[in-house]
N, C-alpha and C positions, 0 to 999 in steps of 0.2 A: 645462665639463668637456673638451670637444673643439673645435676650431676650427681650420678649415685655408681658405685663400683659394689659388685654382689659376689661375694666369694663362693665359688662352684663348689660347695660342699659335697655334693652327689656326686660331681666328675672325678675330682681331686681324690676323696677316698676310694671309687672305684679302680682310677687308674694306679693310687698308691699300692691296693691291695696286689693288683697285677704285676706291678714292678717288683712287690716283693715276692711273688711268686716265683717270676723269672728269675731273680738275685739266686734266689735258692735252688733252680733248677741251676743256672751255671755255674755255681760253686761247687755242686755235687756231680757235674759233669763234663769239667774242665773248661768251661766257657765255650761252649759250640757257638758258631756261627750265626746260626739261626736264633738262637737265644738272644745275642748279642744284637742282632738286626732287630729284634721283638722289642728288646730294652731302648732301642735308639727311637722305634716310633712312638713308644710308650711316653719316653720324657718328653718328645715334640709333642706328642697331643695336650700331656700336662703344662708345656707352656704356653700353647697355642688357646687353652682352654681351662685356665686355672680361674678365671673369673669373666665378668660380664659387665662393661661398664654401658651407662646410658646417659646421653648427653642431649638436651634439650634447649635448642637458642631461637630467635625468633625467625630465623631463616630455613633451619634445619634440626630433624632427631638424627642422632647417630649412633648408634649400638656397636660396640667392639668388645672381642673376647682376647681374654689375656694380654697379650703384648701388641696388640693393636692390628696384628696383621690379616686379620680375618675382620672384617667390618660389613657395615651397612648403612647407606646413609639416606634420609627421605627427606626430600623438602617439603617443609611443614605444609605449602599450599596444597599439596596432593593428598594431606589428611582431612577426611570427612567427618570422620566421626571417630569415637574412643570410648572403650569400656573397661572397666575389671572383670576379668573372666580367671576361671580356675581351669587350669587345665588338667586332663585324665592322667593318671599315672603312666596309660601306655602311651601318650605322645614321648614320653622319654625325656632327654636331654639332649643338649648339644645346637645342631642345626638340623630340624625337621620340618618336613613337610607336613603340613595340615590342612585339616579342610579350609579349603578357599584361598591358601597363601603357604606362608612359611612363617617356622618359629624360631627365636634365638631363645635358649634359655640354659643357666649352668645348675640349677637348685631351685627345690621347691614348686608349688603346683599352683601358684599365684602370677598371673600375667596381666598384660594390658593388651588388648586387640584394637587395632587400627583399622578402618576402614578407609583403603583409599579412592581417590575418583575414579580409578581404573575398574574399583569393585573387589578389587583383589584384597586379601586381608594379612596381616604380619602383626604377630603375636610377640611379646617381648618380656620372657619370664623375668620378675622382679622380686624384690623382697621387701619394695615399697610400692603398692600399688597405688595407693592414696596421693602419695608426693608426686609418682610420675603423670598419673592421671590430671592431678590438678594440673600441673606444669604445662601438660599437652592440650589442655582445656582453655587455659589462660590463652596461650599462643595462638590456637585457633579463633578463638576469640578477638584478639587483639589485629589479626591479618584479616577478619570479615568483611 
């Protein structure tokens, strides 16, 4: 029904800069083991968080980062409300705890905030807030 993949400009940019810095340190200092370990962690972060894909079907909403090892699936019958919100810069990117719940975000400040039947919130950062909100509202309306 709906699928969107957002490239993580902010995360990729920050991690790429850190990788470049570590490579410079490594080449200047004969590849110390600590620097190699930090490089490995940074490359893993890049692979895991380079994008955020959001999929909405009649039954579920699924958000997955990068290659898909880190994801969250929410049954659509648990979604009571959805609204377009704007994150504050201090909310950051990645997986974050926010007021009332959790947030998945890779870039930008636009998000769709879900209110679940438990009262908890879940924010999904997106470069297509209108499209995502429309897909969620259509699905909620068809299952009500």
